[in-house]
C-alpha positions as semicolon CSV with decimal commas, in nm:
position;residue;x (nm);y (nm);z (nm)
1;M;-6,067;0,838;-0,289
2;I;-5,959;0,945;-0,639
3;G;-5,596;1,039;-0,695
4;I;-5,510;1,322;-0,936
5;I;-5,154;1,281;-1,059
6;D;-4,957;1,602;-1,005
7;Y;-4,650;1,614;-1,229
8;G;-4,665;1,982;-1,317
9;M;-4,847;1,940;-1,649
10;G;-5,221;1,973;-1,597
11;N;-5,515;2,187;-1,493
12;L;-5,510;2,020;-1,155
13;R;-5,729;2,263;-0,964
14;S;-5,994;2,260;-1,237
15;V;-5,998;1,880;-1,239
16;E;-6,010;1,871;-0,859
17;K;-6,302;2,116;-0,842
18;A;-6,493;1,935;-1,115
19;L;-6,458;1,598;-0,942
20;E;-6,549;1,741;-0,603
21;S;-6,856;1,909;-0,756
22;V;-6,989;1,562;-0,848
23;G;-6,927;1,433;-0,496
24;A;-6,586;1,268;-0,532
25;K;-6,314;1,286;-0,271
26;T;-5,975;1,361;-0,421
27;R;-5,610;1,407;-0,338
28;F;-5,306;1,503;-0,542
29;I;-5,048;1,232;-0,607
30;T;-4,682;1,329;-0,652
31;G;-4,512;0,994;-0,589
32;T;-4,567;0,624;-0,542
33;S;-4,647;0,650;-0,172
34;G;-4,961;0,846;-0,253
35;L;-5,124;0,553;-0,433
36;D;-5,218;0,373;-0,112
37;G;-5,591;0,361;-0,050
38;L;-5,697;0,502;-0,387
39;T;-6,001;0,366;-0,569
40;G;-5,949;0,568;-0,888
41;L;-5,670;0,750;-1,070
42;V;-5,684;1,055;-1,300
43;L;-5,397;1,153;-1,530
44;P;-5,447;1,506;-1,666
45;G;-5,202;1,677;-1,898
46;V;-5,147;2,007;-2,078
47;G;-4,848;2,105;-2,290
48;A;-4,602;1,913;-2,505
49;F;-4,587;1,533;-2,523
50;T;-4,210;1,524;-2,458
51;D;-4,236;1,740;-2,146
52;C;-4,529;1,541;-2,010
53;V;-4,347;1,210;-2,050
54;G;-4,030;1,350;-1,891
55;N;-4,211;1,503;-1,595
56;L;-4,423;1,194;-1,536
57;R;-4,121;0,965;-1,545
58;A;-3,946;1,190;-1,292
59;T;-4,219;1,123;-1,034
60;G;-4,146;0,749;-1,033
61;L;-4,511;0,685;-1,126
62;W;-4,453;0,568;-1,483
63;E;-4,445;0,194;-1,411
64;P;-4,702;0,209;-1,126
65;I;-4,948;0,374;-1,367
66;K;-4,894;0,094;-1,619
67;E;-4,947;-0,161;-1,341
68;W;-5,263;0,020;-1,223
69;I;-5,410;0,008;-1,573
70;A;-5,303;-0,354;-1,628
71;A;-5,492;-0,445;-1,309
72;D;-5,804;-0,282;-1,462
73;K;-5,846;-0,033;-1,179
74;P;-6,057;0,279;-1,256
75;F;-5,848;0,523;-1,459
76;F;-5,931;0,847;-1,643
77;G;-5,684;1,010;-1,884
78;I;-5,735;1,370;-1,998
79;C;-5,577;1,541;-2,303
80;L;-5,203;1,462;-2,280
81;G;-5,298;1,202;-2,020
82;Y;-5,491;1,038;-2,304
83;Q;-5,216;1,077;-2,563
84;M;-4,951;0,923;-2,337
85;L;-5,147;0,596;-2,327
86;F;-5,023;0,528;-2,681
87;E;-4,684;0,416;-2,812
88;G;-4,552;0,757;-2,910
89;S;-4,621;1,090;-3,077
90;E;-4,512;1,282;-3,384
91;E;-4,458;1,571;-3,143
92;G;-4,162;1,383;-2,991
93;P;-4,064;1,104;-3,231
94;D;-3,791;0,960;-3,007
95;I;-4,003;0,955;-2,691
96;E;-4,197;0,645;-2,593
97;G;-4,545;0,667;-2,447
98;L;-4,692;0,433;-2,188
99;G;-4,780;0,187;-2,464
100;V;-5,109;0,080;-2,308
101;F;-5,262;0,093;-2,655
102;K;-5,105;0,041;-2,997
103;G;-5,101;0,345;-3,218
104;K;-4,935;0,683;-3,254
105;V;-5,036;1,038;-3,176
106;V;-5,042;1,242;-3,498
107;R;-5,082;1,606;-3,594
108;F;-5,388;1,740;-3,773
109;P;-5,314;1,768;-4,147
110;K;-5,285;2,112;-4,304
111;T;-5,629;2,236;-4,412
112;D;-5,825;2,560;-4,394
113;L;-5,913;2,474;-4,033
114;K;-5,714;2,637;-3,756
115;V;-5,468;2,422;-3,562
116;P;-5,482;2,387;-3,268
117;Q;-5,848;2,301;-3,255
118;M;-5,962;2,528;-2,976
119;G;-6,321;2,546;-2,855
120;W;-6,642;2,346;-2,858
121;N;-6,710;2,053;-3,088
122;E;-6,949;1,760;-3,107
123;V;-6,890;1,400;-3,008
124;T;-7,037;1,090;-3,166
125;I;-7,087;0,795;-2,931
126;V;-6,931;0,491;-3,096
127;R;-6,936;0,247;-2,807
128;P;-7,172;0,318;-2,516
129;S;-7,053;0,216;-2,169
130;L;-7,097;0,299;-1,802
131;F;-6,863;0,592;-1,863
132;T;-7,087;0,748;-2,129
133;E;-7,424;0,710;-1,958
134;G;-7,619;1,035;-1,991
135;V;-7,407;1,157;-2,283
136;V;-7,543;1,140;-2,639
137;T;-7,423;1,193;-2,993
138;G;-7,429;1,564;-3,071
139;D;-7,328;1,675;-2,724
140;H;-7,056;1,941;-2,722
141;V;-6,726;1,928;-2,532
142;Y;-6,424;2,157;-2,510
143;F;-6,099;2,090;-2,700
144;V;-5,753;2,247;-2,708
145;H;-5,511;2,036;-2,915
146;S;-5,300;2,008;-3,230
147;F;-5,240;1,632;-3,206
148;Y;-5,469;1,332;-3,156
149;P;-5,418;0,956;-3,111
150;A;-5,482;0,719;-3,401
151;P;-5,557;0,384;-3,229
152;E;-5,471;0,068;-3,420
153;D;-5,758;-0,115;-3,251
154;P;-6,095;0,037;-3,352
155;G;-6,256;-0,164;-3,071
156;I;-6,128;0,077;-2,805
157;V;-6,279;0,389;-2,967
158;A;-6,559;0,522;-2,748
159;M;-6,624;0,858;-2,916
160;T;-6,526;1,030;-3,238
161;T;-6,523;1,396;-3,341
162;E;-6,503;1,565;-3,681
163;Y;-6,240;1,830;-3,741
164;G;-6,135;1,807;-4,103
165;L;-6,141;1,432;-4,048
166;S;-6,290;1,190;-3,799
167;F;-6,063;1,119;-3,501
168;A;-6,093;0,922;-3,179
169;S;-6,185;1,184;-2,920
170;A;-6,224;0,921;-2,645
171;V;-6,126;0,560;-2,585
172;G;-6,237;0,306;-2,331
173;K;-6,145;-0,044;-2,224
174;G;-6,259;-0,214;-1,905
175;N;-6,234;0,040;-1,624
176;L;-6,023;0,282;-1,830
177;F;-6,162;0,586;-2,006
178;A;-5,965;0,868;-2,167
179;T;-6,058;1,181;-2,359
180;Q;-5,880;1,422;-2,590
181;F;-6,119;1,694;-2,475
182;H;-6,124;1,850;-2,129
183;P;-6,419;1,721;-1,923
184;E;-6,339;1,973;-1,648
185;K;-6,408;2,252;-1,904
186;S;-6,701;2,083;-2,077
187;Q;-6,979;2,190;-1,841
188;R;-7,275;1,948;-1,815
189;V;-7,134;1,680;-2,044
190;G;-6,791;1,681;-1,883
191;L;-6,934;1,671;-1,534
192;K;-7,154;1,377;-1,632
193;L;-6,850;1,181;-1,754
194;L;-6,660;1,261;-1,433
195;S;-6,964;1,167;-1,226
196;N;-6,985;0,831;-1,404
197;F;-6,616;0,775;-1,334
198;A;-6,655;0,873;-0,969
199;K;-6,936;0,620;-0,928
200;L;-6,722;0,350;-1,083
201;A;-6,436;0,438;-0,849
202;S;-6,650;0,455;-0,535
């Protein structure tokens, strides 16, 4: 059973449908009591970093999520659920992230490119793993974001993407995987990533 954390800041139904389409059983998690019996945990997120942190803290799940990840249980972070794994964000300078990884979330620099990045873009596989099986460099995924994490540890970077510069579009460590893009909107590639996660969490 995979838990999808419901804190009012994600495309929950889209994530649910995508996971169920690859054969996973899911349920929405709104508080600590819902964690019992789970084999995997998904943290989606859409909106502003400050709001996501505030809403997630209000559920009482902030510390349990950190404990889940520290225990190396299967975890998938999506978009803001990826950004919150870091120490903080330029979008909310006084707000602390989960601090699972060292590094800050930064805004795309001003260039001729439109910000937010919205639409399809390529990924480059930096570090293959069980999560990325069946996905190759050059595959396209769907992004909607103005900010991206800049990890201090290059060893956690699983995928990169070019958008005026090269940024970490996915990270992985142990049984954790997280993406800046939306796998639930990324058709074949996204479903393959979610399928790999579901197998890991089975």
